[in-house]
py3Dmol code that shows the C-alpha trace and the ligand (Angstrom):
import py3Dmol

protein = """\
ATOM      1  CA  UNK A   1      28.408 -50.942 -50.764  1.00  0.00           C
ATOM      2  CA  UNK A   2      26.189 -47.832 -50.943  1.00  0.00           C
ATOM      3  CA  UNK A   3      27.186 -44.936 -48.736  1.00  0.00           C
ATOM      4  CA  UNK A   4      24.452 -43.024 -46.822  1.00  0.00           C
ATOM      5  CA  UNK A   5      26.506 -39.807 -46.466  1.00  0.00           C
ATOM      6  CA  UNK A   6      27.336 -39.190 -50.125  1.00  0.00           C
ATOM      7  CA  UNK A   7      28.902 -35.795 -50.869  1.00  0.00           C
ATOM      8  CA  UNK A   8      25.706 -34.742 -52.658  1.00  0.00           C
ATOM      9  CA  UNK A   9      23.568 -35.616 -49.660  1.00  0.00           C
ATOM     10  CA  UNK A  10      25.873 -33.762 -47.292  1.00  0.00           C
ATOM     11  CA  UNK A  11      25.764 -30.637 -49.429  1.00  0.00           C
ATOM     12  CA  UNK A  12      21.966 -30.913 -49.811  1.00  0.00           C
ATOM     13  CA  UNK A  13      21.494 -31.138 -46.039  1.00  0.00           C
ATOM     14  CA  UNK A  14      23.419 -27.927 -45.281  1.00  0.00           C
ATOM     15  CA  UNK A  15      20.453 -25.567 -45.849  1.00  0.00           C
ATOM     16  CA  UNK A  16      18.165 -27.830 -43.792  1.00  0.00           C
ATOM     17  CA  UNK A  17      20.591 -27.858 -40.827  1.00  0.00           C
ATOM     18  CA  UNK A  18      20.944 -24.111 -41.179  1.00  0.00           C
ATOM     19  CA  UNK A  19      17.151 -23.628 -41.144  1.00  0.00           C
ATOM     20  CA  UNK A  20      16.771 -25.816 -38.069  1.00  0.00           C
ATOM     21  CA  UNK A  21      19.450 -23.803 -36.258  1.00  0.00           C
ATOM     22  CA  UNK A  22      17.871 -20.457 -37.172  1.00  0.00           C
ATOM     23  CA  UNK A  23      14.384 -21.697 -36.157  1.00  0.00           C
ATOM     24  CA  UNK A  24      15.626 -22.924 -32.760  1.00  0.00           C
ATOM     25  CA  UNK A  25      17.467 -19.631 -32.174  1.00  0.00           C
ATOM     26  CA  UNK A  26      14.260 -17.687 -32.952  1.00  0.00           C
ATOM     27  CA  UNK A  27      12.240 -19.942 -30.608  1.00  0.00           C
ATOM     28  CA  UNK A  28      14.779 -19.523 -27.816  1.00  0.00           C
ATOM     29  CA  UNK A  29      14.772 -15.735 -28.278  1.00  0.00           C
ATOM     30  CA  UNK A  30      10.973 -15.737 -28.179  1.00  0.00           C
ATOM     31  CA  UNK A  31      10.837 -17.543 -24.830  1.00  0.00           C
ATOM     32  CA  UNK A  32      13.643 -15.396 -23.482  1.00  0.00           C
ATOM     33  CA  UNK A  33      11.716 -12.310 -24.500  1.00  0.00           C
ATOM     34  CA  UNK A  34       8.501 -13.621 -22.912  1.00  0.00           C
ATOM     35  CA  UNK A  35      10.386 -14.272 -19.692  1.00  0.00           C
ATOM     36  CA  UNK A  36      11.889 -10.768 -19.685  1.00  0.00           C
ATOM     37  CA  UNK A  37       8.467  -9.178 -20.286  1.00  0.00           C
ATOM     38  CA  UNK A  38       6.921 -11.294 -17.545  1.00  0.00           C
ATOM     39  CA  UNK A  39       9.650 -10.338 -15.029  1.00  0.00           C
ATOM     40  CA  UNK A  40       9.358  -6.685 -15.945  1.00  0.00           C
ATOM     41  CA  UNK A  41       5.547  -6.712 -15.557  1.00  0.00           C
ATOM     42  CA  UNK A  42       5.850  -8.559 -12.267  1.00  0.00           C
ATOM     43  CA  UNK A  43       8.218  -5.920 -10.874  1.00  0.00           C
ATOM     44  CA  UNK A  44       6.024  -3.062 -12.060  1.00  0.00           C
ATOM     45  CA  UNK A  45       2.924  -4.592 -10.502  1.00  0.00           C
ATOM     46  CA  UNK A  46       4.523  -5.463  -7.173  1.00  0.00           C
ATOM     47  CA  UNK A  47       6.114  -1.998  -6.824  1.00  0.00           C
ATOM     48  CA  UNK A  48       2.797  -0.296  -7.449  1.00  0.00           C
ATOM     49  CA  UNK A  49       1.156  -2.662  -4.982  1.00  0.00           C
ATOM     50  CA  UNK A  50       3.739  -1.875  -2.296  1.00  0.00           C
ATOM     51  CA  UNK A  51       3.155   1.853  -2.764  1.00  0.00           C
ATOM     52  CA  UNK A  52      -0.597   1.370  -2.517  1.00  0.00           C
ATOM     53  CA  UNK A  53      -0.303  -0.650   0.724  1.00  0.00           C
ATOM     54  CA  UNK A  54       2.200   1.800   2.297  1.00  0.00           C
ATOM     55  CA  UNK A  55      -0.162   4.652   1.614  1.00  0.00           C
ATOM     56  CA  UNK A  56      -3.149   2.638   2.862  1.00  0.00           C
ATOM     57  CA  UNK A  57      -1.457   1.683   6.150  1.00  0.00           C
ATOM     58  CA  UNK A  58      -0.311   5.223   6.831  1.00  0.00           C
ATOM     59  CA  UNK A  59      -3.870   6.534   6.644  1.00  0.00           C
ATOM     60  CA  UNK A  60      -5.465   3.602   8.504  1.00  0.00           C
ATOM     61  CA  UNK A  61      -3.005   4.401  11.338  1.00  0.00           C
ATOM     62  CA  UNK A  62      -4.177   8.003  11.528  1.00  0.00           C
ATOM     63  CA  UNK A  63      -7.758   6.824  12.044  1.00  0.00           C
ATOM     64  CA  UNK A  64      -6.796   3.990  14.360  1.00  0.00           C
ATOM     65  CA  UNK A  65      -4.756   6.273  16.620  1.00  0.00           C
ATOM     66  CA  UNK A  66      -7.631   8.750  16.434  1.00  0.00           C
ATOM     67  CA  UNK A  67      -5.402  11.519  15.092  1.00  0.00           C
ATOM     68  CA  UNK A  68      -8.300  11.855  12.634  1.00  0.00           C
ATOM     69  CA  UNK A  69     -11.668  11.072  14.168  1.00  0.00           C
ATOM     70  CA  UNK A  70     -14.017   9.073  11.990  1.00  0.00           C
ATOM     71  CA  UNK A  71     -17.247  10.759  11.017  1.00  0.00           C
ATOM     72  CA  UNK A  72     -19.452  11.263   7.956  1.00  0.00           C
ATOM     73  CA  UNK A  73     -17.081  13.958   6.666  1.00  0.00           C
ATOM     74  CA  UNK A  74     -13.717  12.337   7.406  1.00  0.00           C
ATOM     75  CA  UNK A  75     -14.866   8.999   5.919  1.00  0.00           C
ATOM     76  CA  UNK A  76     -13.679  10.397   2.552  1.00  0.00           C
ATOM     77  CA  UNK A  77     -10.070  10.101   3.781  1.00  0.00           C
ATOM     78  CA  UNK A  78     -10.382   6.528   5.048  1.00  0.00           C
ATOM     79  CA  UNK A  79      -8.292   4.292   2.728  1.00  0.00           C
ATOM     80  CA  UNK A  80     -11.101   1.736   2.429  1.00  0.00           C
ATOM     81  CA  UNK A  81     -13.233   4.567   1.064  1.00  0.00           C
ATOM     82  CA  UNK A  82     -10.671   6.617  -0.864  1.00  0.00           C
ATOM     83  CA  UNK A  83      -9.076   3.509  -2.480  1.00  0.00           C
ATOM     84  CA  UNK A  84     -11.823   3.325  -5.112  1.00  0.00           C
ATOM     85  CA  UNK A  85     -11.539   6.960  -6.158  1.00  0.00           C
ATOM     86  CA  UNK A  86      -7.703   7.084  -6.122  1.00  0.00           C
ATOM     87  CA  UNK A  87      -7.364   3.792  -7.962  1.00  0.00           C
ATOM     88  CA  UNK A  88      -9.934   4.768 -10.514  1.00  0.00           C
ATOM     89  CA  UNK A  89      -8.235   8.120 -11.254  1.00  0.00           C
ATOM     90  CA  UNK A  90      -4.817   6.403 -11.427  1.00  0.00           C
ATOM     91  CA  UNK A  91      -6.142   3.692 -13.746  1.00  0.00           C
ATOM     92  CA  UNK A  92      -7.546   6.261 -16.178  1.00  0.00           C
ATOM     93  CA  UNK A  93      -4.532   8.548 -16.014  1.00  0.00           C
ATOM     94  CA  UNK A  94      -1.503   6.283 -16.390  1.00  0.00           C
ATOM     95  CA  UNK A  95       0.041   5.836 -19.830  1.00  0.00           C
ATOM     96  CA  UNK A  96       0.481   2.052 -19.539  1.00  0.00           C
ATOM     97  CA  UNK A  97      -3.236   1.447 -18.925  1.00  0.00           C
ATOM     98  CA  UNK A  98      -2.462  -0.374 -15.676  1.00  0.00           C
ATOM     99  CA  UNK A  99      -5.605  -0.950 -13.612  1.00  0.00           C
ATOM    100  CA  UNK A 100      -5.351  -0.730  -9.859  1.00  0.00           C
ATOM    101  CA  UNK A 101      -8.243  -1.809  -7.567  1.00  0.00           C
ATOM    102  CA  UNK A 102      -9.140  -2.973  -4.083  1.00  0.00           C
ATOM    103  CA  UNK A 103     -11.840  -5.597  -4.490  1.00  0.00           C
ATOM    104  CA  UNK A 104     -13.729  -8.211  -2.528  1.00  0.00           C
ATOM    105  CA  UNK A 105     -16.003 -11.194  -3.095  1.00  0.00           C
ATOM    106  CA  UNK A 106     -18.257  -9.722  -0.376  1.00  0.00           C
ATOM    107  CA  UNK A 107     -17.943  -6.023  -1.118  1.00  0.00           C
ATOM    108  CA  UNK A 108     -19.536  -3.426   1.130  1.00  0.00           C
ATOM    109  CA  UNK A 109     -19.589  -1.061  -1.808  1.00  0.00           C
ATOM    110  CA  UNK A 110     -20.795  -2.768  -5.056  1.00  0.00           C
ATOM    111  CA  UNK A 111     -18.172  -0.730  -6.971  1.00  0.00           C
ATOM    112  CA  UNK A 112     -15.563  -2.939  -5.267  1.00  0.00           C
ATOM    113  CA  UNK A 113     -16.984  -6.259  -6.471  1.00  0.00           C
ATOM    114  CA  UNK A 114     -14.300  -8.582  -7.869  1.00  0.00           C
ATOM    115  CA  UNK A 115     -14.299  -9.532 -11.567  1.00  0.00           C
ATOM    116  CA  UNK A 116     -14.013 -13.174 -12.733  1.00  0.00           C
ATOM    117  CA  UNK A 117     -10.196 -12.903 -12.939  1.00  0.00           C
ATOM    118  CA  UNK A 118      -9.979 -11.236  -9.536  1.00  0.00           C
ATOM    119  CA  UNK A 119     -12.277 -13.891  -8.014  1.00  0.00           C
ATOM    120  CA  UNK A 120      -9.772 -16.514  -9.203  1.00  0.00           C
ATOM    121  CA  UNK A 121      -7.072 -14.677  -7.233  1.00  0.00           C
ATOM    122  CA  UNK A 122      -9.348 -14.553  -4.148  1.00  0.00           C
ATOM    123  CA  UNK A 123     -10.031 -18.302  -4.461  1.00  0.00           C
ATOM    124  CA  UNK A 124      -6.295 -18.918  -4.780  1.00  0.00           C
ATOM    125  CA  UNK A 125      -5.587 -17.093  -1.486  1.00  0.00           C
ATOM    126  CA  UNK A 126      -8.465 -18.903   0.212  1.00  0.00           C
ATOM    127  CA  UNK A 127      -6.983 -22.252  -0.748  1.00  0.00           C
ATOM    128  CA  UNK A 128      -3.398 -21.180  -0.093  1.00  0.00           C
ATOM    129  CA  UNK A 129      -3.542 -19.057   3.037  1.00  0.00           C
ATOM    130  CA  UNK A 130       0.239 -18.832   3.359  1.00  0.00           C
ATOM    131  CA  UNK A 131       0.769 -17.347  -0.130  1.00  0.00           C
ATOM    132  CA  UNK A 132       1.535 -13.627  -0.219  1.00  0.00           C
ATOM    133  CA  UNK A 133       1.330 -12.941  -3.961  1.00  0.00           C
ATOM    134  CA  UNK A 134      -0.580 -14.068  -7.067  1.00  0.00           C
ATOM    135  CA  UNK A 135       0.688 -13.467 -10.616  1.00  0.00           C
ATOM    136  CA  UNK A 136      -1.060 -15.068 -13.572  1.00  0.00           C
ATOM    137  CA  UNK A 137      -1.416 -14.353 -17.307  1.00  0.00           C
ATOM    138  CA  UNK A 138      -5.077 -13.810 -18.203  1.00  0.00           C
ATOM    139  CA  UNK A 139      -5.375 -13.496 -21.988  1.00  0.00           C
ATOM    140  CA  UNK A 140      -3.950 -10.091 -22.935  1.00  0.00           C
ATOM    141  CA  UNK A 141      -3.028  -8.918 -19.436  1.00  0.00           C
ATOM    142  CA  UNK A 142      -1.244 -10.083 -16.296  1.00  0.00           C
ATOM    143  CA  UNK A 143      -3.221 -10.296 -13.068  1.00  0.00           C
ATOM    144  CA  UNK A 144      -1.196  -9.484  -9.944  1.00  0.00           C
ATOM    145  CA  UNK A 145      -2.762  -9.533  -6.478  1.00  0.00           C
ATOM    146  CA  UNK A 146      -1.916  -9.502  -2.754  1.00  0.00           C
ATOM    147  CA  UNK A 147      -4.333 -10.564   0.015  1.00  0.00           C
ATOM    148  CA  UNK A 148      -5.975  -8.175   2.487  1.00  0.00           C
ATOM    149  CA  UNK A 149      -6.374 -10.181   5.676  1.00  0.00           C
ATOM    150  CA  UNK A 150      -8.453  -9.183   8.691  1.00  0.00           C
ATOM    151  CA  UNK A 151      -6.344  -7.987  11.612  1.00  0.00           C
ATOM    152  CA  UNK A 152      -7.525  -6.638  14.968  1.00  0.00           C
ATOM    153  CA  UNK A 153      -7.742  -3.070  13.652  1.00  0.00           C
ATOM    154  CA  UNK A 154     -10.170  -4.055  10.885  1.00  0.00           C
ATOM    155  CA  UNK A 155     -12.717  -5.482  13.335  1.00  0.00           C
ATOM    156  CA  UNK A 156     -13.655  -2.038  14.542  1.00  0.00           C
ATOM    157  CA  UNK A 157     -15.652  -1.620  11.325  1.00  0.00           C
ATOM    158  CA  UNK A 158     -15.830  -5.187   9.966  1.00  0.00           C
ATOM    159  CA  UNK A 159     -16.575  -7.076  13.204  1.00  0.00           C
ATOM    160  CA  UNK A 160     -20.111  -7.275  14.549  1.00  0.00           C
ATOM    161  CA  UNK A 161     -22.408  -4.604  13.183  1.00  0.00           C
ATOM    162  CA  UNK A 162     -23.494  -3.478  16.654  1.00  0.00           C
ATOM    163  CA  UNK A 163     -19.886  -2.661  17.653  1.00  0.00           C
ATOM    164  CA  UNK A 164     -19.103  -0.658  14.500  1.00  0.00           C
ATOM    165  CA  UNK A 165     -19.088   3.191  14.641  1.00  0.00           C
ATOM    166  CA  UNK A 166     -22.628   4.511  14.550  1.00  0.00           C
ATOM    167  CA  UNK A 167     -22.634   6.052  11.159  1.00  0.00           C
ATOM    168  CA  UNK A 168     -20.948   2.978   9.580  1.00  0.00           C
ATOM    169  CA  UNK A 169     -23.850   0.918  10.960  1.00  0.00           C
ATOM    170  CA  UNK A 170     -26.304   3.338   9.441  1.00  0.00           C
ATOM    171  CA  UNK A 171     -24.600   3.600   6.119  1.00  0.00           C
ATOM    172  CA  UNK A 172     -23.607  -0.019   5.439  1.00  0.00           C
ATOM    173  CA  UNK A 173     -25.484  -3.294   5.844  1.00  0.00           C
ATOM    174  CA  UNK A 174     -22.739  -5.620   4.607  1.00  0.00           C
ATOM    175  CA  UNK A 175     -19.136  -6.674   5.283  1.00  0.00           C
ATOM    176  CA  UNK A 176     -19.566  -7.358   9.013  1.00  0.00           C
ATOM    177  CA  UNK A 177     -18.800 -10.446  11.144  1.00  0.00           C
ATOM    178  CA  UNK A 178     -15.370 -11.010   9.680  1.00  0.00           C
ATOM    179  CA  UNK A 179     -12.977 -13.118  11.793  1.00  0.00           C
ATOM    180  CA  UNK A 180      -9.298 -12.535  12.549  1.00  0.00           C
ATOM    181  CA  UNK A 181      -7.100 -13.865   9.746  1.00  0.00           C
ATOM    182  CA  UNK A 182      -9.954 -14.124   7.258  1.00  0.00           C
ATOM    183  CA  UNK A 183      -9.442 -12.935   3.698  1.00  0.00           C
ATOM    184  CA  UNK A 184     -11.329  -9.687   3.281  1.00  0.00           C
ATOM    185  CA  UNK A 185     -10.303  -8.911  -0.311  1.00  0.00           C
ATOM    186  CA  UNK A 186      -7.307  -8.237  -2.511  1.00  0.00           C
ATOM    187  CA  UNK A 187      -5.311  -5.375  -3.959  1.00  0.00           C
ATOM    188  CA  UNK A 188      -5.444  -6.100  -7.673  1.00  0.00           C
ATOM    189  CA  UNK A 189      -3.064  -4.791 -10.324  1.00  0.00           C
ATOM    190  CA  UNK A 190      -3.775  -5.647 -13.973  1.00  0.00           C
ATOM    191  CA  UNK A 191      -1.070  -4.883 -16.527  1.00  0.00           C
ATOM    192  CA  UNK A 192      -1.950  -5.117 -20.245  1.00  0.00           C
ATOM    193  CA  UNK A 193       0.829  -6.930 -22.123  1.00  0.00           C
ATOM    194  CA  UNK A 194       0.528  -4.750 -25.232  1.00  0.00           C
ATOM    195  CA  UNK A 195       1.432  -1.498 -23.476  1.00  0.00           C
TER     196      UNK A 195
END
"""
ligand_1 = """\
43
HEC
C -12.930 2.883 10.354
C -13.671 1.846 9.700
C -12.932 0.804 8.871
C -11.787 0.126 9.255
C -10.995 0.253 10.534
C -11.513 -0.752 8.125
N -12.445 -0.636 7.166
Fe -12.560 -1.686 5.431
N -14.117 -0.537 4.814
C -14.733 0.415 5.605
C -15.771 1.055 4.807
C -16.701 2.161 5.282
C -15.743 0.462 3.511
C -16.626 0.765 2.289
C -15.984 1.877 1.508
C -16.808 2.345 0.346
O -17.970 2.689 0.521
O -16.231 2.329 -0.774
C -14.676 -0.531 3.548
C -14.297 -1.291 2.487
C -13.245 -2.189 2.510
C -12.804 -2.948 1.351
C -13.261 -2.811 -0.106
C -14.297 -3.772 -0.499
C -15.655 -3.360 -0.043
O -16.213 -4.053 0.811
O -16.229 -2.359 -0.541
C -11.801 -3.759 1.786
C -11.026 -4.778 0.941
C -11.591 -3.482 3.181
N -12.492 -2.516 3.607
C -10.629 -4.092 3.956
C -10.294 -3.670 5.223
C -9.174 -4.216 5.979
C -8.309 -5.365 5.511
C -9.100 -3.499 7.131
C -8.069 -3.631 8.229
C -6.676 -3.488 7.826
C -10.201 -2.515 7.102
N -10.886 -2.639 5.936
C -10.431 -1.617 8.125
C -14.451 0.741 6.876
C -13.345 0.318 7.568
"""
view = py3Dmol.view(width=600, height=400)
view.addModel(protein, "pdb")
view.setStyle({"model": 0}, {"cartoon": {"style": "trace"}})
view.addModel(ligand_1, "xyz")
view.setStyle({"model": 1}, {"stick": {}})
view.zoomTo()
view.show()
């Protein structure tokens, strides 16, 4: 009778078993590492997003409660308006090259038009109205987003054009006739994986 497990065969298979073990360990480490990076990026993005929204709500309140009255001059302090400038400066200044933006598929200001990746996030929230967050890998960066939904306070300037403050009517022709609960746009955070 011929034995399959001859001593020579057993000895010859040792390096192969060893290689398989090392390769699986490397693969496991790789996925573990990917997961750690993903979790870390997610936490970074959501923290930044929370800060952005806290800041935004604080200032919208000041205008809503008329502690600051809205006119041509004070428009510069309105979060909807200042978001572009603040986000742009932040995006250029931070060391990790994180990009922060408030964008829309129907932007009042063309500077706030959503990119293809951001439009995918907007579509996601339109199809999944109960979802509060979006987090997807897009090539060499992660796209994080939260929805900006229309509440009563938004209708003052995004309801019918004729009921908007005078100088908003004069200055903007778009982004009116929104309905309560409708998706107005997103806060978008893009984190490059390399940095
Ligand atoms: C007092 C008026 C006012 C109120 C209230 C207001 N907005 Fe706006 N919103 C504006 C103006 C003006 C712009 C355009 C800013 C610019 O020129 O960059 C704008 C722009 C935006 C944008 C950026 C995209 C774009 O169209 O350029 C989003 C998103 C947005 N608003 C969401 C909201 C939401 C959500 C609320 C309620 C929580 C809200 N806004 C309340 C006046 C207002």
